[in-house]
C-alpha positions as CSV (number, residue, x, y, z in Angstrom):
1,M,40.4,9.8,9.9
2,H,43.9,11.1,9.1
3,Y,45.8,12.1,12.2
4,L,46.5,15.6,10.7
5,Q,42.7,16.1,10.5
6,I,42.4,15.2,14.2
7,E,45.2,17.5,15.2
8,T,43.6,20.4,13.2
9,L,40.1,19.9,14.7
10,F,41.1,18.9,18.2
11,S,41.4,22.5,19.5
12,D,37.9,23.2,18.2
13,W,36.6,20.1,19.9
14,Q,38.2,21.1,23.2
15,A,36.6,24.6,23.1
16,Q,33.2,23.2,22.3
17,W,33.0,20.0,24.4
18,V,35.1,20.4,27.5
19,G,32.9,21.5,30.5
20,A,29.7,20.2,28.8
21,R,27.5,17.6,30.4
22,L,26.6,14.4,28.6
23,Q,22.8,14.4,28.3
24,K,21.9,11.5,25.9
25,V,23.4,8.7,23.9
26,Y,21.8,7.7,20.6
27,Q,22.6,4.6,18.6
28,Q,21.6,5.4,15.0
29,G,23.0,2.3,13.3
30,K,25.0,-0.7,13.8
31,Q,28.2,1.3,13.7
32,T,27.1,4.9,14.5
33,L,26.7,6.7,17.9
34,T,25.6,10.2,18.7
35,L,26.5,11.9,22.0
36,V,24.4,14.9,23.0
37,L,26.5,17.4,25.1
38,Y,25.0,20.5,26.8
39,N,26.9,23.5,28.0
40,G,24.9,26.0,29.9
41,A,27.1,28.9,28.8
42,P,25.4,31.4,26.4
43,S,28.0,30.6,23.8
44,G,27.8,26.9,24.3
45,G,24.4,25.2,23.9
46,E,23.7,21.7,22.7
47,R,26.3,19.9,20.6
48,H,25.9,16.6,18.9
49,V,29.0,14.5,18.6
50,L,28.8,11.9,15.8
51,I,31.0,8.8,16.2
52,D,31.0,6.6,13.1
53,F,32.9,3.3,13.1
54,S,31.9,2.1,9.6
55,R,34.3,-0.1,7.7
56,S,35.0,2.6,5.1
57,Q,36.3,5.1,7.5
58,S,36.1,6.2,11.2
59,V,34.7,9.6,11.9
60,L,34.5,11.9,14.9
61,L,32.4,15.0,14.0
62,D,31.0,17.9,15.9
63,L,27.5,18.9,14.7
64,P,25.8,22.1,15.9
65,H,22.4,20.6,15.2
66,A,20.7,17.2,15.5
67,V,21.8,14.5,13.1
68,R,18.2,14.3,11.7
69,D,18.6,17.8,10.3
70,I,21.7,16.9,8.2
71,E,21.1,15.5,4.7
72,G,22.2,12.0,4.2
73,H,21.5,10.6,7.6
74,G,17.7,10.4,7.4
75,G,17.0,10.9,11.1
76,L,17.6,9.0,14.3
77,L,17.0,5.4,13.4
78,R,15.5,2.8,15.8
79,V,17.9,0.0,15.9
80,P,18.7,-2.6,18.5
81,V,20.9,-0.9,21.1
82,Q,24.2,-2.7,21.7
83,S,25.7,-3.2,25.1
84,F,28.4,-0.5,24.5
85,A,25.7,2.2,24.1
86,Q,24.0,0.9,27.3
87,A,27.3,1.1,29.1
88,L,27.8,4.7,28.0
89,R,24.3,5.6,29.3
90,K,25.1,3.9,32.6
91,H,28.5,5.4,33.3
92,L,28.6,8.7,31.4
93,V,25.1,10.2,31.1
94,G,24.7,13.1,33.6
95,H,28.5,13.7,34.0
96,R,30.6,16.5,32.7
97,L,33.5,16.2,30.3
98,V,36.5,17.6,32.2
99,S,39.3,17.1,29.7
100,M,40.4,15.7,26.3
101,M,43.7,14.3,25.3
102,H,45.1,13.5,21.9
103,P,48.6,12.0,21.6
104,P,50.6,13.8,18.9
105,G,50.9,11.8,15.7
106,D,48.3,9.3,16.8
107,R,44.6,8.8,15.9
108,R,43.4,8.3,19.5
109,V,41.1,10.7,21.3
110,H,40.5,10.4,25.1
111,L,37.4,11.9,26.6
112,V,37.8,12.1,30.4
113,F,34.6,12.6,32.5
114,A,34.2,13.9,36.0
115,Q,33.9,10.6,37.8
116,G,37.2,9.4,36.3
117,V,35.7,7.2,33.5
118,T,37.4,7.7,30.2
119,L,36.0,7.1,26.7
120,I,38.9,6.2,24.3
121,L,38.3,6.5,20.6
122,E,40.7,4.7,18.2
123,L,39.9,6.3,14.9
124,S,42.0,4.0,12.7
125,G,39.8,3.1,9.7
126,R,38.5,-0.4,9.4
127,H,40.3,-1.4,12.7
128,S,38.7,1.5,14.7
129,N,37.3,0.8,18.1
130,A,36.2,2.4,21.3
131,F,36.9,1.5,24.9
132,L,35.2,2.7,28.1
133,C,37.7,2.5,31.0
134,D,37.5,3.4,34.7
135,A,39.8,5.6,36.6
136,E,42.4,2.8,36.9
137,G,42.4,2.0,33.1
138,V,40.4,-1.2,33.4
139,I,38.1,-1.8,30.5
140,L,34.4,-1.6,31.4
141,A,33.0,-2.0,27.8
142,Q,34.3,-2.0,24.2
143,W,32.6,-1.2,21.0
144,R,33.7,-4.3,19.0
145,R,35.8,-7.3,19.7
146,D,39.5,-6.4,19.6
147,A,41.1,-8.1,16.6
148,S,44.6,-6.8,17.1
149,Q,47.5,-8.5,18.9
150,R,46.5,-6.9,22.2
151,R,43.3,-9.1,22.6
152,L,41.6,-6.6,24.9
153,E,38.3,-7.4,26.6
154,G,36.3,-6.3,29.6
155,G,38.1,-6.6,32.9
156,L,41.6,-6.2,31.4
157,T,43.7,-3.1,31.5
158,Y,43.7,-0.9,28.4
159,R,47.0,-0.9,26.5
160,V,47.9,1.5,23.8
161,P,48.2,0.0,20.3
162,S,51.7,-0.3,18.9
163,P,52.4,2.2,16.1
164,P,52.5,0.7,12.6
165,Q,55.7,0.7,10.6
166,V,55.6,3.8,8.4
167,V,56.8,3.0,4.9
168,F,56.1,6.4,3.5
169,Q,54.4,9.6,4.7
170,R,51.0,10.1,3.3
171,P,49.9,13.7,2.6
172,D,46.9,15.0,4.4
173,P,43.9,14.4,2.1
174,L,42.1,17.4,3.6
175,D,44.3,20.3,4.7
176,L,42.2,22.5,7.0
177,K,45.0,24.7,8.6
178,H,44.2,27.8,6.6
179,Y,40.5,28.0,7.5
180,D,38.7,29.3,10.6
181,K,36.7,27.1,13.0
182,E,33.3,27.3,11.3
183,Q,34.8,26.7,7.9
184,R,36.8,23.7,9.1
185,Q,33.6,22.1,10.6
186,Q,31.6,22.7,7.4
187,I,34.3,21.5,5.0
188,F,35.1,18.4,7.1
189,A,31.4,17.5,7.4
190,T,31.0,17.8,3.6
191,F,34.1,15.7,3.0
192,V,32.9,13.0,5.4
193,F,29.4,12.8,3.8
194,H,30.9,12.7,0.3
195,Q,33.2,9.9,1.3
196,R,30.3,7.9,2.7
197,Q,28.3,8.5,-0.5
198,L,31.2,7.2,-2.6
199,F,31.5,4.1,-0.3
200,S,27.7,3.5,-0.7
201,Q,28.1,3.9,-4.5
202,R,30.9,1.4,-4.5
203,Q,28.8,-1.1,-2.6
204,H,26.0,-0.7,-5.2
205,V,28.5,-1.3,-8.0
206,R,29.7,-4.5,-6.2
207,R,26.1,-5.7,-5.8
208,Y,25.3,-5.0,-9.5
209,H,28.5,-6.8,-10.5
210,K,27.6,-9.8,-8.3
211,A,24.1,-9.9,-9.8
212,L,25.4,-9.7,-13.3
213,S,27.9,-12.5,-12.6
214,Q,25.1,-14.7,-11.2
215,T,22.9,-14.0,-14.2
216,H,25.8,-14.8,-16.5
217,E,26.4,-18.1,-14.7
218,R,22.6,-19.0,-14.8
219,L,22.3,-18.2,-18.5
220,S,25.4,-20.2,-19.3
221,A,23.9,-23.2,-17.5
222,E,20.7,-22.6,-19.4
223,I,22.5,-22.6,-22.7
224,E,24.3,-25.8,-21.8
225,R,21.0,-27.5,-20.9
226,L,19.5,-26.3,-24.2
227,E,22.4,-27.7,-26.1
228,Q,22.0,-31.0,-24.4
229,A,18.3,-30.9,-25.2
230,L,19.0,-30.3,-28.9
231,E,21.6,-33.1,-28.9
232,A,19.0,-35.3,-27.2
233,I,16.4,-34.5,-29.9
234,T,18.9,-35.5,-32.6
235,Q,19.6,-38.8,-30.7
236,Q,15.9,-39.4,-30.4
237,A,15.6,-39.5,-34.2
238,V,18.4,-42.0,-34.3
239,Y,16.7,-44.3,-31.7
240,Q,13.4,-44.1,-33.6
241,R,15.0,-45.0,-36.9
242,W,16.9,-47.9,-35.4
243,G,13.7,-49.3,-33.9
244,E,12.0,-49.1,-37.3
245,L,14.9,-50.6,-39.2
246,L,15.1,-53.6,-36.7
247,Q,11.6,-54.6,-37.8
248,S,13.1,-55.6,-41.2
249,A,15.3,-58.2,-39.5
250,F,12.3,-60.5,-38.5
251,S,13.0,-62.5,-41.7
252,N,16.4,-63.4,-40.4
253,P,16.4,-62.6,-36.6
254,P,19.8,-62.5,-34.8
255,L,20.4,-65.0,-32.0
256,R,20.1,-64.0,-28.4
257,G,23.5,-62.7,-27.2
258,A,24.4,-61.0,-30.5
259,L,25.9,-57.5,-30.0
260,F,24.8,-56.0,-33.4
261,V,22.8,-56.9,-36.5
262,Q,23.2,-55.7,-40.1
263,V,20.0,-54.4,-41.8
264,P,19.5,-52.4,-45.0
265,D,18.8,-48.7,-44.4
266,Y,15.7,-48.2,-46.6
267,Y,15.6,-44.5,-45.6
268,Q,18.3,-44.0,-48.2
269,S,17.9,-44.7,-51.9
270,A,20.9,-47.1,-52.2
271,Q,19.8,-48.9,-49.0
272,P,23.3,-49.6,-47.6
273,L,23.8,-52.0,-44.8
274,V,24.0,-50.4,-41.3
275,D,25.1,-52.0,-38.0
276,I,22.6,-51.5,-35.2
277,P,23.8,-52.3,-31.6
278,L,21.8,-54.9,-29.7
279,H,21.4,-55.7,-26.0
280,P,22.8,-59.2,-25.7
281,A,20.3,-60.3,-23.0
282,L,17.3,-59.3,-25.1
283,D,15.7,-60.9,-28.1
284,L,14.8,-58.9,-31.3
285,P,11.2,-57.7,-30.2
286,Q,12.6,-56.6,-26.9
287,N,15.4,-54.7,-28.6
288,I,12.9,-53.0,-30.8
289,A,10.8,-52.0,-27.8
290,R,13.9,-50.8,-26.0
291,Y,14.8,-48.4,-28.8
292,Y,11.2,-47.0,-28.9
293,Q,11.2,-46.5,-25.2
294,R,14.6,-44.7,-25.3
295,A,13.3,-42.5,-28.1
296,R,10.2,-41.5,-26.1
297,K,12.3,-41.0,-22.9
298,V,14.8,-38.7,-24.8
299,E,11.9,-36.8,-26.4
300,R,10.2,-36.2,-23.0
301,A,13.5,-35.0,-21.5
302,A,14.1,-32.6,-24.5
303,E,10.6,-31.2,-24.2
304,Y,11.1,-30.6,-20.5
305,A,14.4,-28.9,-21.0
306,L,13.0,-26.6,-23.8
């Protein structure tokens, strides 16, 4: 979330959440939590606070109805509950939210409950995180392992992240200052769901691109194997011809240890002399059998490849 969006919506969150009692904690996905707050006042009622720590963007959103009634979420999913959600149920369920804090220009939101336990939400995109701290600021639980230079973990005192060096001021991608409370909530919810849909579409495009790349590599390897098979078929005809031509050398067989022999190529009308390589450790019948064996071997390999 952009810090200007948080500053715009923070007053609405305070009016709707402060004084309410936390009734339930749902974990809808690996990176999504829903807090159910109830305010007994006639104008209050039940509020559903959506906390989304997905890699595309971090979201803190107030929902007047259950998440299952909003298009795009598909209901409350049954997923393995992480230890952070269990810690929220242990320390926060049944207690009232007494105050909220938001440092100006920052993307942190502090939810302070009656027994002194504070839920700190760092809504900073892919590095977003959440910490549950006691009254003295000691971390009781954290949403994900801290990858920053702070190296925070359970049992240590929470430390505020150092502000990044601002190279240029980014404009607010969603200016909500000129709308009333209900319009801000509706516009921001639509914007969030649209961003999540775009992120999902980009993931599909990446998967398709990866599948196409794998298919291209597989087909390239197939083409290479087929080319080798065609080359082997051509070589098989050469081995077969050499074996047949060597049979004409029985009238004047080469000595054992010869590297080649000259025989007339009777497949051509002029019958020119051709040099046929020999294995020096084999005699003439063994060289003929060797060429026939190599021709059959290459033929079987080519048939298998094709």
